[in-house]
N, CA, C, O and the ligand as a Tripos MOL2 file, in Angstrom:
@<TRIPOS>MOLECULE
protein
  261   259    66     0     0
PROTEIN
NO_CHARGES

@<TRIPOS>ATOM
      1 N           0.8550   -1.1740   -0.0120 N.3       1 MET1
      2 CA         -0.0110    0.0070   -0.0110 C.3       1 MET1
      3 C           0.8820    1.2390   -0.0080 C.2       1 MET1
      4 O           1.7410    1.3840    0.8620 O.2       1 MET1
      5 N           0.6840    2.1220   -0.9740 N.am      2 SER2
      6 CA          1.5650    3.2860   -1.0760 C.3       2 SER2
      7 C           0.9410    4.4380   -0.3050 C.2       2 SER2
      8 O          -0.2800    4.5840   -0.2460 O.2       2 SER2
      9 N           1.7860    5.2300    0.2700 N.am      3 GLU3
     10 CA          1.3330    6.3980    1.0140 C.3       3 GLU3
     11 C           0.8330    7.4530    0.0490 C.2       3 GLU3
     12 O           1.4570    7.7100   -0.9800 O.2       3 GLU3
     13 N          -0.2840    8.0600    0.3770 N.am      4 GLU4
     14 CA         -0.8270    9.0840   -0.5070 C.3       4 GLU4
     15 C          -0.0120   10.3480   -0.4170 C.2       4 GLU4
     16 O           0.3070   10.8130    0.6780 O.2       4 GLU4
     17 N           0.3240   10.8990   -1.5470 N.am      5 ASN5
     18 CA          1.1170   12.1120   -1.5840 C.3       5 ASN5
     19 C           0.2320   13.3350   -1.4740 C.2       5 ASN5
     20 O          -0.9250   13.3410   -1.8940 O.2       5 ASN5
     21 N           0.8170   14.3710   -0.8950 N.am      6 PHE6
     22 CA          0.2270   15.7200   -0.9810 C.3       6 PHE6
     23 C           0.8810   16.4010   -2.1500 C.2       6 PHE6
     24 O           1.9970   16.0400   -2.5240 O.2       6 PHE6
     25 N           0.2170   17.3870   -2.7460 N.am      7 ILE7
     26 CA          0.8100   18.1930   -3.8120 C.3       7 ILE7
     27 C           0.6110   19.6410   -3.4390 C.2       7 ILE7
     28 O          -0.5030   20.0800   -3.1540 O.2       7 ILE7
     29 N           1.7130   20.3820   -3.4430 N.am      8 CYS8
     30 CA          1.6480   21.8180   -3.1190 C.3       8 CYS8
     31 C           0.6460   22.5130   -4.0520 C.2       8 CYS8
     32 O           0.7220   22.3660   -5.2720 O.2       8 CYS8
     33 N          -0.2880   23.2670   -3.4690 N.am      9 ARG9
     34 CA         -1.3370   23.8610   -4.2850 C.3       9 ARG9
     35 C          -0.8980   25.1510   -4.9640 C.2       9 ARG9
     36 O          -1.6350   25.7090   -5.7770 O.2       9 ARG9
     37 N           0.2820   25.6200   -4.6380 N.am     10 ASN10
     38 CA          0.8760   26.7430   -5.3620 C.3      10 ASN10
     39 C           1.2230   26.2700   -6.7900 C.2      10 ASN10
     40 O           2.1170   25.4450   -6.9750 O.2      10 ASN10
     41 N           0.5030   26.8040   -7.7940 N.am     11 GLN11
     42 CA          0.6170   26.2260   -9.1240 C.3      11 GLN11
     43 C           2.0140   26.3590   -9.7220 C.2      11 GLN11
     44 O           2.4200   25.5460  -10.5530 O.2      11 GLN11
     45 N           2.7360   27.3720   -9.3020 N.am     12 SER12
     46 CA          4.0940   27.5150   -9.8200 C.3      12 SER12
     47 C           5.0720   26.6120   -9.1030 C.2      12 SER12
     48 O           6.2470   26.5570   -9.4660 O.2      12 SER12
     49 N           4.6060   25.9060   -8.0960 N.am     13 CYS13
     50 CA          5.4370   24.9680   -7.3340 C.3      13 CYS13
     51 C           4.9770   23.5570   -7.6490 C.2      13 CYS13
     52 O           5.6460   22.8260   -8.3790 O.2      13 CYS13
     53 N           3.8220   23.1720   -7.0910 N.am     14 GLY14
     54 CA          3.2450   21.8750   -7.4210 C.3      14 GLY14
     55 C           4.0700   20.6670   -7.0100 C.2      14 GLY14
     56 O           3.9330   19.5810   -7.5740 O.2      14 GLY14
     57 N           4.9070   20.8660   -6.0440 N.am     15 THR15
     58 CA          5.8110   19.7790   -5.6310 C.3      15 THR15
     59 C           5.0330   18.7260   -4.8200 C.2      15 THR15
     60 O           4.2970   19.0670   -3.8940 O.2      15 THR15
     61 N           5.2040   17.4590   -5.1760 N.am     16 PRO16
     62 CA          4.5630   16.4120   -4.3580 C.3      16 PRO16
     63 C           5.3840   16.1350   -3.1080 C.2      16 PRO16
     64 O           6.6150   16.1510   -3.1250 O.2      16 PRO16
     65 N           4.6730   15.8860   -2.0440 N.am     17 TRP17
     66 CA          5.3340   15.5780   -0.7460 C.3      17 TRP17
     67 C           4.6620   14.3640   -0.1350 C.2      17 TRP17
     68 O           3.4580   14.1620   -0.2900 O.2      17 TRP17
     69 N           5.4350   13.5740    0.5480 N.am     18 GLU18
     70 CA          4.8430   12.5340    1.3780 C.3      18 GLU18
     71 C           4.6020   13.1210    2.7600 C.2      18 GLU18
     72 O           5.2630   14.0650    3.1940 O.2      18 GLU18
     73 N           3.6560   12.5380    3.4130 N.am     19 GLN19
     74 CA          3.2670   13.0470    4.7330 C.3      19 GLN19
     75 C           4.4670   13.1080    5.6800 C.2      19 GLN19
     76 O           4.5450   13.9880    6.5370 O.2      19 GLN19
     77 N           5.3960   12.1680    5.5190 N.am     20 SER20
     78 CA          6.5630   12.1420    6.4070 C.3      20 SER20
     79 C           7.5460   13.2540    6.1150 C.2      20 SER20
     80 O           8.4680   13.4880    6.8970 O.2      20 SER20
     81 N           7.3630   13.9490    4.9930 N.am     21 GLU21
     82 CA          8.3190   15.0120    4.5870 C.3      21 GLU21
     83 C           7.8740   16.3960    5.0100 C.2      21 GLU21
     84 O           8.6340   17.3550    4.8790 O.2      21 GLU21
     85 N           6.6510   16.5200    5.5190 N.am     22 VAL22
     86 CA          6.1240   17.8270    5.8800 C.3      22 VAL22
     87 C           5.7360   17.8370    7.3550 C.2      22 VAL22
     88 O           5.5340   16.7930    7.9750 O.2      22 VAL22
     89 N           5.6400   19.0390    7.8920 N.am     23 VAL23
     90 CA          5.2270   19.2210    9.2750 C.3      23 VAL23
     91 C           3.7710   19.6710    9.3090 C.2      23 VAL23
     92 O           3.4430   20.7580    8.8330 O.2      23 VAL23
     93 N           2.9030   18.8410    9.8670 N.am     24 ILE24
     94 CA          1.4990   19.1880    9.9440 C.3      24 ILE24
     95 C           1.2220   19.8810   11.2620 C.2      24 ILE24
     96 O           1.5800   19.3840   12.3300 O.2      24 ILE24
     97 N           0.5760   21.0420   11.1730 N.am     25 LYS25
     98 CA          0.2390   21.7870   12.3840 C.3      25 LYS25
     99 C          -1.1140   22.4100   12.2250 C.2      25 LYS25
    100 O          -1.6940   22.4060   11.1390 O.2      25 LYS25
    101 N          -1.6190   22.9490   13.3160 N.am     26 ASN26
    102 CA         -2.9560   23.5510   13.3030 C.3      26 ASN26
    103 C          -2.8380   24.9660   13.7960 C.2      26 ASN26
    104 O          -2.5200   25.2040   14.9610 O.2      26 ASN26
    105 N          -3.0960   25.9200   12.9000 N.am     27 GLU27
    106 CA         -2.9900   27.3530   13.2940 C.3      27 GLU27
    107 C          -4.3750   27.8920   13.6100 C.2      27 GLU27
    108 O          -4.5590   29.1090   13.6060 O.2      27 GLU27
    109 N          -5.3420   27.0510   13.8790 N.am     28 GLY28
    110 CA         -6.6730   27.4900   14.2570 C.3      28 GLY28
    111 C          -7.6960   27.3350   13.1760 C.2      28 GLY28
    112 O          -8.8850   27.5170   13.4400 O.2      28 GLY28
    113 N          -7.2990   27.0060   11.9630 N.am     29 GLN29
    114 CA         -8.2450   26.7990   10.8800 C.3      29 GLN29
    115 C          -8.1600   25.3560   10.3650 C.2      29 GLN29
    116 O          -8.3800   25.0900    9.1830 O.2      29 GLN29
    117 N          -7.8470   24.4700   11.2410 N.am     30 GLY30
    118 CA         -7.7340   23.0780   10.8380 C.3      30 GLY30
    119 C          -6.2840   22.7690   10.4900 C.2      30 GLY30
    120 O          -5.4470   23.6660   10.3920 O.2      30 GLY30
    121 N          -6.0080   21.4960   10.3070 N.am     31 PRO31
    122 CA         -4.6230   21.0680   10.0690 C.3      31 PRO31
    123 C          -4.1430   21.5820    8.7240 C.2      31 PRO31
    124 O          -4.9200   21.6830    7.7750 O.2      31 PRO31
    125 N          -2.8700   21.9040    8.6470 N.am     32 LEU32
    126 CA         -2.2530   22.3210    7.4020 C.3      32 LEU32
    127 C          -0.7810   22.0050    7.4460 C.2      32 LEU32
    128 O          -0.2150   21.7520    8.5090 O.2      32 LEU32
    129 N          -0.1620   22.0210    6.2720 N.am     33 PHE33
    130 CA          1.3030   21.9620    6.2500 C.3      33 PHE33
    131 C           1.7700   23.0820    5.3150 C.2      33 PHE33
    132 O           1.0750   23.4830    4.3820 O.2      33 PHE33
    133 N           2.9630   23.5600    5.6060 N.am     34 ARG34
    134 CA          3.5740   24.5610    4.7480 C.3      34 ARG34
    135 C           4.5690   23.8470    3.8480 C.2      34 ARG34
    136 O           5.4020   23.0660    4.3070 O.2      34 ARG34
    137 N           4.4610   24.1390    2.5260 N.am     35 CYS35
    138 CA          5.3360   23.5420    1.5870 C.3      35 CYS35
    139 C           6.7910   23.8560    1.9560 C.2      35 CYS35
    140 O           7.1480   25.0290    2.0660 O.2      35 CYS35
    141 N           7.6340   22.8430    2.1480 N.am     36 PRO36
    142 CA          9.0240   23.0630    2.5190 C.3      36 PRO36
    143 C           9.8070   23.8660    1.4630 C.2      36 PRO36
    144 O          10.8490   24.4450    1.7680 O.2      36 PRO36
    145 N           9.3070   23.8940    0.2530 N.am     37 LEU37
    146 CA         10.0190   24.5470   -0.8420 C.3      37 LEU37
    147 C           9.6020   26.0240   -0.9750 C.2      37 LEU37
    148 O          10.4460   26.9200   -1.0010 O.2      37 LEU37
    149 N           8.2770   26.2550   -1.0590 N.am     38 CYS38
    150 CA          7.8080   27.6220   -1.3410 C.3      38 CYS38
    151 C           7.0970   28.2440   -0.1640 C.2      38 CYS38
    152 O           6.8420   29.4480   -0.1840 O.2      38 CYS38
    153 N           6.7650   27.4810    0.8610 N.am     39 GLY39
    154 CA          6.1430   28.0300    2.0610 C.3      39 GLY39
    155 C           4.6310   28.2020    1.9510 C.2      39 GLY39
    156 O           4.0160   28.7300    2.8770 O.2      39 GLY39
    157 N           4.0140   27.7760    0.8520 N.am     40 ALA40
    158 CA          2.5750   27.9210    0.6740 C.3      40 ALA40
    159 C           1.8590   27.0580    1.7240 C.2      40 ALA40
    160 O           2.2950   25.9590    2.0670 O.2      40 ALA40
    161 N           0.7220   27.6190    2.2240 N.am     41 ARG41
    162 CA         -0.0890   26.8520    3.1500 C.3      41 ARG41
    163 C          -0.9540   25.8680    2.3410 C.2      41 ARG41
    164 O          -1.5930   26.2410    1.3580 O.2      41 ARG41
    165 N          -0.9520   24.6400    2.7720 N.am     42 ASN42
    166 CA         -1.7930   23.6010    2.1320 C.3      42 ASN42
    167 C          -2.6800   22.9900    3.2140 C.2      42 ASN42
    168 O          -2.1990   22.3720    4.1630 O.2      42 ASN42
    169 N          -3.9710   23.1780    3.0450 N.am     43 TYR43
    170 CA         -4.9260   22.7880    4.0790 C.3      43 TYR43
    171 C          -5.2750   21.2950    3.9570 C.2      43 TYR43
    172 O          -5.2870   20.7130    2.8730 O.2      43 TYR43
    173 N          -5.5530   20.7220    5.1080 N.am     44 LEU44
    174 CA         -5.8020   19.2740    5.1720 C.3      44 LEU44
    175 C          -7.0920   19.0400    5.9460 C.2      44 LEU44
    176 O          -7.5380   19.8830    6.7250 O.2      44 LEU44
    177 N          -7.6700   17.8810    5.7100 N.am     45 GLU45
    178 CA         -8.7590   17.3790    6.5310 C.3      45 GLU45
    179 C          -8.2210   16.1770    7.2810 C.2      45 GLU45
    180 O          -7.4010   15.4260    6.7520 O.2      45 GLU45
    181 N          -8.6730   15.9950    8.4930 N.am     46 VAL46
    182 CA         -8.1740   14.8570    9.2680 C.3      46 VAL46
    183 C          -9.3130   13.8980    9.5420 C.2      46 VAL46
    184 O         -10.4180   14.3180    9.8850 O.2      46 VAL46
    185 N          -9.0580   12.6610    9.3970 N.am     47 PHE47
    186 CA         -9.9740   11.5750    9.6840 C.3      47 PHE47
    187 C          -9.3210   10.6190   10.6410 C.2      47 PHE47
    188 O          -8.0960   10.5670   10.7550 O.2      47 PHE47
    189 N         -10.1390    9.8680   11.3240 N.am     48 GLU48
    190 CA         -9.5780    8.8410   12.1880 C.3      48 GLU48
    191 C          -9.4780    7.5390   11.3950 C.2      48 GLU48
    192 O         -10.4760    7.0300   10.8850 O.2      48 GLU48
    193 N          -8.2770    7.0190   11.3030 N.am     49 GLY49
    194 CA         -8.0630    5.7780   10.5640 C.3      49 GLY49
    195 C          -8.5440    4.5780   11.3290 C.2      49 GLY49
    196 O          -8.9250    4.6810   12.4940 O.2      49 GLY49
    197 N          -8.5260    3.4460   10.6760 N.am     50 ASP50
    198 CA         -8.9910    2.1920   11.2780 C.3      50 ASP50
    199 C          -8.2190    1.8510   12.5470 C.2      50 ASP50
    200 O          -8.7560    1.2260   13.4620 O.2      50 ASP50
    201 N          -6.9650    2.2640   12.5950 N.am     51 ASP51
    202 CA         -6.1500    1.9440   13.7440 C.3      51 ASP51
    203 C          -6.1730    3.0700   14.7890 C.2      51 ASP51
    204 O          -5.3910    3.0630   15.7400 O.2      51 ASP51
    205 N          -7.0840    4.0370   14.5960 N.am     52 GLY52
    206 CA         -7.1970    5.1150   15.5630 C.3      52 GLY52
    207 C          -6.2150    6.2360   15.3460 C.2      52 GLY52
    208 O          -6.2820    7.2530   16.0360 O.2      52 GLY52
    209 N          -5.2930    6.0780   14.3950 N.am     53 LYS53
    210 CA         -4.3290    7.1640   14.1100 C.3      53 LYS53
    211 C          -4.9590    8.1190   13.1180 C.2      53 LYS53
    212 O          -5.7770    7.7170   12.2910 O.2      53 LYS53
    213 N          -4.5710    9.4030   13.2020 N.am     54 PRO54
    214 CA         -5.1290   10.3830   12.2660 C.3      54 PRO54
    215 C          -4.6580   10.1330   10.8410 C.2      54 PRO54
    216 O          -3.4950    9.8070   10.6000 O.2      54 PRO54
    217 N          -5.5880   10.2930    9.9010 N.am     55 VAL55
    218 CA         -5.2790   10.1990    8.4960 C.3      55 VAL55
    219 C          -5.5940   11.5810    7.8610 C.2      55 VAL55
    220 O          -6.6760   12.1390    8.0480 O.2      55 VAL55
    221 N          -4.6440   12.0840    7.1350 N.am     56 TYR56
    222 CA         -4.8010   13.4420    6.5630 C.3      56 TYR56
    223 C          -5.0700   13.3540    5.0760 C.2      56 TYR56
    224 O          -4.4390   12.5830    4.3530 O.2      56 TYR56
    225 N          -6.0330   14.1710    4.6320 N.am     57 GLU57
    226 CA         -6.2950   14.3070    3.2100 C.3      57 GLU57
    227 C          -6.2210   15.7990    2.8310 C.2      57 GLU57
    228 O          -6.6960   16.6710    3.5590 O.2      57 GLU57
    229 N          -5.6330   16.0430    1.7170 N.am     58 GLN58
    230 CA         -5.4860   17.4380    1.2740 C.3      58 GLN58
    231 C          -6.8270   17.9710    0.7520 C.2      58 GLN58
    232 O          -7.5700   17.2560    0.0800 O.2      58 GLN58
    233 N          -7.1250   19.2380    1.0710 N.am     59 VAL59
    234 CA         -8.3270   19.8630    0.5340 C.3      59 VAL59
    235 C          -7.9160   21.0320   -0.3720 C.2      59 VAL59
    236 O          -6.8380   21.6080   -0.2250 O.2      59 VAL59
    237 N          -8.8040   21.3590   -1.3040 N.am     60 ASP60
    238 CA         -8.5500   22.4910   -2.2120 C.3      60 ASP60
    239 C          -8.8280   23.7890   -1.4970 C.2      60 ASP60
    240 O          -9.8930   23.9630   -0.9060 O.2      60 ASP60
    241 N          -7.8860   24.6960   -1.5470 N.am     61 GLY61
    242 CA         -8.1170   26.0220   -0.9560 C.3      61 GLY61
    243 C          -8.2720   25.9570    0.5410 C.2      61 GLY61
    244 O          -7.7310   25.0820    1.2170 O.2      61 GLY61
    245 N          -9.0300   26.9130    1.0360 N.am     62 LYS62
    246 CA         -9.2240   27.0220    2.4770 C.3      62 LYS62
    247 C         -10.4380   26.2270    2.8670 C.2      62 LYS62
    248 O         -11.4260   26.2060    2.1330 O.2      62 LYS62
    249 N         -10.3880   25.5640    4.0200 N.am     63 PRO63
    250 CA        -11.6050   24.8920    4.4790 C.3      63 PRO63
    251 C         -12.6420   25.8960    4.8790 C.2      63 PRO63
    252 O         -12.3290   26.9570    5.4190 O.2      63 PRO63
    253 N         -13.9000   25.5520    4.6070 N.am     64 PHE64
    254 CA        -15.0070   26.4260    4.9980 C.3      64 PHE64
    255 C         -15.3030   26.2020    6.4630 C.2      64 PHE64
    256 O         -15.4640   25.0670    6.9120 O.2      64 PHE64
    257 N         -15.3730   27.3110    7.2180 N.am     65 LEU65
    258 CA        -15.5780   27.1770    8.6520 C.3      65 LEU65
    259 C         -17.0350   27.5880    8.9790 C.2      65 LEU65
    260 O         -17.4400   27.5540   10.1410 O.2      65 LEU65
    261 ZN          5.2760   24.6280   -2.8380 Zn       66 ZN66
@<TRIPOS>BOND
     1     1     2 1
     2     2     3 1
     3     3     4 2
     4     3     5 am
     5     5     6 1
     6     6     7 1
     7     7     8 2
     8     7     9 am
     9     9    10 1
    10    10    11 1
    11    11    12 2
    12    11    13 am
    13    13    14 1
    14    14    15 1
    15    15    16 2
    16    15    17 am
    17    17    18 1
    18    18    19 1
    19    19    20 2
    20    19    21 am
    21    21    22 1
    22    22    23 1
    23    23    24 2
    24    23    25 am
    25    25    26 1
    26    26    27 1
    27    27    28 2
    28    27    29 am
    29    29    30 1
    30    30    31 1
    31    31    32 2
    32    31    33 am
    33    33    34 1
    34    34    35 1
    35    35    36 2
    36    35    37 am
    37    37    38 1
    38    38    39 1
    39    39    40 2
    40    39    41 am
    41    41    42 1
    42    42    43 1
    43    43    44 2
    44    43    45 am
    45    45    46 1
    46    46    47 1
    47    47    48 2
    48    47    49 am
    49    49    50 1
    50    50    51 1
    51    51    52 2
    52    51    53 am
    53    53    54 1
    54    54    55 1
    55    55    56 2
    56    55    57 am
    57    57    58 1
    58    58    59 1
    59    59    60 2
    60    59    61 am
    61    61    62 1
    62    62    63 1
    63    63    64 2
    64    63    65 am
    65    65    66 1
    66    66    67 1
    67    67    68 2
    68    67    69 am
    69    69    70 1
    70    70    71 1
    71    71    72 2
    72    71    73 am
    73    73    74 1
    74    74    75 1
    75    75    76 2
    76    75    77 am
    77    77    78 1
    78    78    79 1
    79    79    80 2
    80    79    81 am
    81    81    82 1
    82    82    83 1
    83    83    84 2
    84    83    85 am
    85    85    86 1
    86    86    87 1
    87    87    88 2
    88    87    89 am
    89    89    90 1
    90    90    91 1
    91    91    92 2
    92    91    93 am
    93    93    94 1
    94    94    95 1
    95    95    96 2
    96    95    97 am
    97    97    98 1
    98    98    99 1
    99    99   100 2
   100    99   101 am
   101   101   102 1
   102   102   103 1
   103   103   104 2
   104   103   105 am
   105   105   106 1
   106   106   107 1
   107   107   108 2
   108   107   109 am
   109   109   110 1
   110   110   111 1
   111   111   112 2
   112   111   113 am
   113   113   114 1
   114   114   115 1
   115   115   116 2
   116   115   117 am
   117   117   118 1
   118   118   119 1
   119   119   120 2
   120   119   121 am
   121   121   122 1
   122   122   123 1
   123   123   124 2
   124   123   125 am
   125   125   126 1
   126   126   127 1
   127   127   128 2
   128   127   129 am
   129   129   130 1
   130   130   131 1
   131   131   132 2
   132   131   133 am
   133   133   134 1
   134   134   135 1
   135   135   136 2
   136   135   137 am
   137   137   138 1
   138   138   139 1
   139   139   140 2
   140   139   141 am
   141   141   142 1
   142   142   143 1
   143   143   144 2
   144   143   145 am
   145   145   146 1
   146   146   147 1
   147   147   148 2
   148   147   149 am
   149   149   150 1
   150   150   151 1
   151   151   152 2
   152   151   153 am
   153   153   154 1
   154   154   155 1
   155   155   156 2
   156   155   157 am
   157   157   158 1
   158   158   159 1
   159   159   160 2
   160   159   161 am
   161   161   162 1
   162   162   163 1
   163   163   164 2
   164   163   165 am
   165   165   166 1
   166   166   167 1
   167   167   168 2
   168   167   169 am
   169   169   170 1
   170   170   171 1
   171   171   172 2
   172   171   173 am
   173   173   174 1
   174   174   175 1
   175   175   176 2
   176   175   177 am
   177   177   178 1
   178   178   179 1
   179   179   180 2
   180   179   181 am
   181   181   182 1
   182   182   183 1
   183   183   184 2
   184   183   185 am
   185   185   186 1
   186   186   187 1
   187   187   188 2
   188   187   189 am
   189   189   190 1
   190   190   191 1
   191   191   192 2
   192   191   193 am
   193   193   194 1
   194   194   195 1
   195   195   196 2
   196   195   197 am
   197   197   198 1
   198   198   199 1
   199   199   200 2
   200   199   201 am
   201   201   202 1
   202   202   203 1
   203   203   204 2
   204   203   205 am
   205   205   206 1
   206   206   207 1
   207   207   208 2
   208   207   209 am
   209   209   210 1
   210   210   211 1
   211   211   212 2
   212   211   213 am
   213   213   214 1
   214   214   215 1
   215   215   216 2
   216   215   217 am
   217   217   218 1
   218   218   219 1
   219   219   220 2
   220   219   221 am
   221   221   222 1
   222   222   223 1
   223   223   224 2
   224   223   225 am
   225   225   226 1
   226   226   227 1
   227   227   228 2
   228   227   229 am
   229   229   230 1
   230   230   231 1
   231   231   232 2
   232   231   233 am
   233   233   234 1
   234   234   235 1
   235   235   236 2
   236   235   237 am
   237   237   238 1
   238   238   239 1
   239   239   240 2
   240   239   241 am
   241   241   242 1
   242   242   243 1
   243   243   244 2
   244   243   245 am
   245   245   246 1
   246   246   247 1
   247   247   248 2
   248   247   249 am
   249   249   250 1
   250   250   251 1
   251   251   252 2
   252   251   253 am
   253   253   254 1
   254   254   255 1
   255   255   256 2
   256   255   257 am
   257   257   258 1
   258   258   259 1
   259   259   260 2
@<TRIPOS>SUBSTRUCTURE
     1 MET1         2 RESIDUE 1 A MET
     2 SER2         6 RESIDUE 1 A SER
     3 GLU3        10 RESIDUE 1 A GLU
     4 GLU4        14 RESIDUE 1 A GLU
     5 ASN5        18 RESIDUE 1 A ASN
     6 PHE6        22 RESIDUE 1 A PHE
     7 ILE7        26 RESIDUE 1 A ILE
     8 CYS8        30 RESIDUE 1 A CYS
     9 ARG9        34 RESIDUE 1 A ARG
    10 ASN10       38 RESIDUE 1 A ASN
    11 GLN11       42 RESIDUE 1 A GLN
    12 SER12       46 RESIDUE 1 A SER
    13 CYS13       50 RESIDUE 1 A CYS
    14 GLY14       54 RESIDUE 1 A GLY
    15 THR15       58 RESIDUE 1 A THR
    16 PRO16       62 RESIDUE 1 A PRO
    17 TRP17       66 RESIDUE 1 A TRP
    18 GLU18       70 RESIDUE 1 A GLU
    19 GLN19       74 RESIDUE 1 A GLN
    20 SER20       78 RESIDUE 1 A SER
    21 GLU21       82 RESIDUE 1 A GLU
    22 VAL22       86 RESIDUE 1 A VAL
    23 VAL23       90 RESIDUE 1 A VAL
    24 ILE24       94 RESIDUE 1 A ILE
    25 LYS25       98 RESIDUE 1 A LYS
    26 ASN26      102 RESIDUE 1 A ASN
    27 GLU27      106 RESIDUE 1 A GLU
    28 GLY28      110 RESIDUE 1 A GLY
    29 GLN29      114 RESIDUE 1 A GLN
    30 GLY30      118 RESIDUE 1 A GLY
    31 PRO31      122 RESIDUE 1 A PRO
    32 LEU32      126 RESIDUE 1 A LEU
    33 PHE33      130 RESIDUE 1 A PHE
    34 ARG34      134 RESIDUE 1 A ARG
    35 CYS35      138 RESIDUE 1 A CYS
    36 PRO36      142 RESIDUE 1 A PRO
    37 LEU37      146 RESIDUE 1 A LEU
    38 CYS38      150 RESIDUE 1 A CYS
    39 GLY39      154 RESIDUE 1 A GLY
    40 ALA40      158 RESIDUE 1 A ALA
    41 ARG41      162 RESIDUE 1 A ARG
    42 ASN42      166 RESIDUE 1 A ASN
    43 TYR43      170 RESIDUE 1 A TYR
    44 LEU44      174 RESIDUE 1 A LEU
    45 GLU45      178 RESIDUE 1 A GLU
    46 VAL46      182 RESIDUE 1 A VAL
    47 PHE47      186 RESIDUE 1 A PHE
    48 GLU48      190 RESIDUE 1 A GLU
    49 GLY49      194 RESIDUE 1 A GLY
    50 ASP50      198 RESIDUE 1 A ASP
    51 ASP51      202 RESIDUE 1 A ASP
    52 GLY52      206 RESIDUE 1 A GLY
    53 LYS53      210 RESIDUE 1 A LYS
    54 PRO54      214 RESIDUE 1 A PRO
    55 VAL55      218 RESIDUE 1 A VAL
    56 TYR56      222 RESIDUE 1 A TYR
    57 GLU57      226 RESIDUE 1 A GLU
    58 GLN58      230 RESIDUE 1 A GLN
    59 VAL59      234 RESIDUE 1 A VAL
    60 ASP60      238 RESIDUE 1 A ASP
    61 GLY61      242 RESIDUE 1 A GLY
    62 LYS62      246 RESIDUE 1 A LYS
    63 PRO63      250 RESIDUE 1 A PRO
    64 PHE64      254 RESIDUE 1 A PHE
    65 LEU65      258 RESIDUE 1 A LEU
    66 ZN66       261 GROUP 0 **** ****
C-alpha cells in the first residue's frame, strides 16, 4: 500500500510531498502543512483511521468554517 502524496497547491510549485516530509500543524483553521520549498499553506482534513491514528487528506483552498 503506497502512502498518498500531498501536492503543493501553489501552481508555480506543485511539488509532491509525502506526509513524512512535511510538518502538519494547526494554526486554528484546521490542520495544514507549509510547503518546505515555497512556504505555501496547504490545508488538510483529518480523519480517524482504522487503527485510531489520524489520516490526513489534502483539501482544495481554504476549508469552509
Ligand atoms: Zn510549494
